[in-house]
N, C-alpha and C positions, 0 to 999 in steps of 0.2 A: 343465507347470509346477505347476497348481493340486493335480493328483495328486500329484505329487512331494513338494509341501510337506504334504500331508494326510499321506502315507505317514510322512513323517519326525516329523510331530507325534505320530502314533498309536504309532510306534516309541520315542518318547522318553518320560522320566518325567514330563512336564509334565501330559499331557492324560490327564484321566479319562473324560470324555465329550467327544465331538467332532461338530461339525456343520459343513457346508460351504454356503456360499451362492454356488454356481458362477458367478452372473450378476454379481455385484459383486467376485467374487475374495476374499470374506470368509470368515475360519474363526471358529468361535465353539466355544470350549471350556471345560469345567469341570475346575478342578484344585483340588488339596489343597497346601497349602504350611505349612512351619513357622513361617517368620519372611518377613516384607515384603520384608526384603534379599535372603533367598535367593530368593524369587519372581522380583524384580526383576533379580537376576543372571542366573536360568537363562534368562528371556524375552529379556533383551538378548541374551545369548550366540546364541540362536536366531536373533533377528532380524539379527545379522550374518553367520551362517555359513551359514544354510538357504533364502536366496533364490535359490539357484542350481540351473539345470536344464541337463543337459548330453545331448544325443542326438546320435550320430555327431560330426560336426565343429562342431555347433552349440551355444553356449554362451547362455543366457538369465539376465541377472541382474535379479531383481526387487528393489525396496527395500521391505521388510517393515516395517510399523507395528503398533503393538500399544495399544489401549486396554483398561484393567482397572478393572473394579468388583468391589470386595472385598464377596463376599455375607455380611454380617453381621447382617442385619436378616431374621428370619422372614417378616416382614409384606411384604416386597417380593416380587413376583409374577416369574415366571421371565422374562416378555416384558419386564418394567421393567428387570429387572437387565441383559437383553441391550441393551436400549435404552440404558442408562447407560453400558456398555461401549463401545457404538457411538459415543454423543456424545463420550466420551473420545478414541476414534479419529479422529474427525472433528477434533477439536482439533488433534491431532498433524499430521494431513494440510494444516491450515490454519496451521501455526506452522512456520517455518524451524528447523532445527538441532536438533528432538529427534525421537525414534522411539518414546518409550513415554510415555503420561499415565495416572496414576490420576485415576478420577472421584471428586470431591470437592465439597464445598458449596461451596466458591469457584467452582469450574468451573460449577456449576449456577446459581449466582447471576449470573454473566456471561451464560450462555445465557438467562437470563431476561429481562436486561436488553436483550440482541440481540433478543430476541422482541418487546419492548415497544418498542424502537427502529424496528423493520420495520413493527411494526402502526401506529404513530403518525406515521410519516416523511411521508406524504402530507399529512396534515391539519396537521403542524407547518409545512410550506412555506405552505399555503393562508393559516394564522394568523399567518405571519410570525414563529415562535418562533425562527428562526436569525437571530443578531444579528451585525451587523459592528463589530469592534473595529478601530482604527487603531494600529499599531504605528510610532511615528517612526523614521525613518532619519535619523540626524545626521552632517553633514559635521564630522569630527573637529577640522579645524584652524580652522575658523571657529564650530563650536559651534552651527550653524543648521541646523535643519531642511530637509531637501532631497530627503524622500521619505516615503513609509509604504507599509506591507504591511497589508493588509485579512486580518483573522484571524476566524474563525468560531467561534461560541459557540452551544450551543443551551439555550436556556432551556425545558427540559421539564417539563411539569406532573407532580408527583409524584417527580420525580427531581433537581429543581434544575438549575444550571448544569453542561451536559456539556462537557468540552474536547473537540478533535478526534480525541485519540487514543482516545476512547471509540467513536466512530461513522465516522469516515472510511475505515478498513480495510473494515469491514460495507459500506458504502455503494460503495467500489470493487469488491468482490465481486458486488453486486446490481444494481449500474449506476446507482443513484440519484444517485451523485456528480456524474453529467453536468447533472441538473437544478440540483443544489445549486451546482454551479460557476456557472451561468448566472443564479441567483437572485442570488449574491454579485456577479458581474460587473453586473448592473443597479443593484444597490443601490449599489456604487461610482460608477456613471456617473452615476445620479441625485444623488448626493453632489456629485460635480465640477460637475455643470450647475448646482445650485443654489449652489454658492460661486462660480461664473462669473457667473450672472446678478446675484448679490448685488454683484459686483466686488471680492470677496476673493481674497487670495493663494492661489494653488494649486499643488501639488507633485504629481509623478508617484505614483500609486498602484498597487502591484503586487496582482495577483489571482491566485490559484493555480488551475492547470488541470490536469485528471487526464490522464493518458495515454490514458484512453479516447477522448477527443476525437480523437486522432491517427487512429482508426480509423473516424471518422464522415464520410463524404463530403460530408455538409451542414454541418460545422463552419464552414467559411469563410462559407458564406451566412447561417448565424445569426448570427456575428459582424458581418457586413455589416448586418443588420437592426438590431442594435444601435447599430452606429455611425450608422446614416442617422436612427433616433430621437433620440439624443441630441447629435449635431453636436457634438462635443467637438473642441477643438484637437489636432492630431496630438501624440503624447507623453504625454497626459494619463493613460494608463492603460496598465499594463504587464502583460502576460500570462507567468506564470511557471509553468514545467513542470519537474519535476526530473529530474536526468540518468538515472536508473534507468529511465526511460520509454524511452529510447532503445538498449535493449540488443540489439536485434536489427536495428540500423542497417547491419550490413555485408551485407544484403540489398539488392540494387541498385535494385530496384522500390521497396521500403519507402523507401529513402534519398532516391529521387526525388520520392516522394510527400510526405516530411516537409519537403524543401527547397521543394518549391512550396507547401505550406501556410504555412509560415513567411514566405515572399516575400509570399503575399497578405495575410496577416496585418498584416505591416509596412506594404503598401501601402493598407491601410483606416486608418493612422494609430496602431495600435497599437505599443507597444515589445514587445520579447520579453526574457526573462530566462530562463536555465538555474540552477536551484537545485542543491545538493549537488556543485557541479563538484569533481572530482577523486575522488570516492567510488567511481566505476565504471571500467571499463577501455576506454571509447569516448571520453575525452574530446577527444583531439586530432582524432579523426574528426568528433566533433562540431563543433568549432571550424573545421573544413575545409569542413564542408558546410551548416551551418545558419547563417542570418544572425541572430546573437545581438546585442542592445543591452548587456546585462549578463549578466557572470558572477558568480555568487555562491559562493565556496568553501565547501566543506563544513567545518564545525568540527571533526569527527573528523580530518581531514588534519593539523591543528594539535596536536590533543590527544594523538594518538597517536606522534607524532614522537620518536623516540630520538636524533636528532642534529640539534640546533639549527641548525648552521651548513649542514647540508644543506639543510634546510628553508626557510632564509632565501634560499638560492641558487635553489632551486625557486620560491619565490613571487616572487622579482624576476622571472625570467624569465616566468613566467606573465603578469605585470602588463604588462611590457614588450611581450610578444606580444600580449595583449589590447588594448592602447593602439594598437597598430600596425596591427592588424585592424579 
């Protein structure tokens, strides 16, 4: 496949100089172009049409991605230019829905921030730079606060307040989100314990949990240790996982593991919540297999509705079904 793609690159009009990194399946090539639009068009056409290799009756289809650095600065060394193009390609690889990315200053700034985040995240946890904010849940009929959701913000020195969109995806990739989740959970439990000891009113507080926890065989035991330490009444804390964490629930062994995990979690006194319900394709299987306490409907389910009457019927049935379950 690599040889076939290289042959097509060499035969085409794009590549002037070509190199291949066979270990990573990467191609590096220099090319001339008249306009950026023409360059983009030519590469996009190649990405779409030339990732197929056929031998005998075997067809292999590879998804080709491209990162581009416009070599317009004579002060940039070749190795740097290649690295910039590789960074742009890495960004494509980690972003759904795009096949091609130009290297630019904004991308470089993003990467600098990500490097700073990864360099500082361990110290940030030790120094308690991650802050917990509570977003109230209000019962619409009574207008009374009936719960809250714990939200994380990072007060990062030199960067100011960062919202989760700037670091959670990175933490999901490097695994640090597991430690942050338990940091948040303990902060919420300590908050609830203090209110209980002071005789103040308490409402259920939900805490986000990463899909990575579902692959950790020690997850339930870690939760058990937290429950033993804080001794909170059942239903005080709710653990919330997004529906997209269950994309592979069709696997029977995986399904049984998830079912057992959430049964154990509820036995410890934690409530369970599924976020973004209705955004995926496993919703009904989730309802059938996992013991949930709360369903949070995905907002896009409402925003993208083209037929209000159909949406109303679907919502009514979901609510009725959820209540009966």
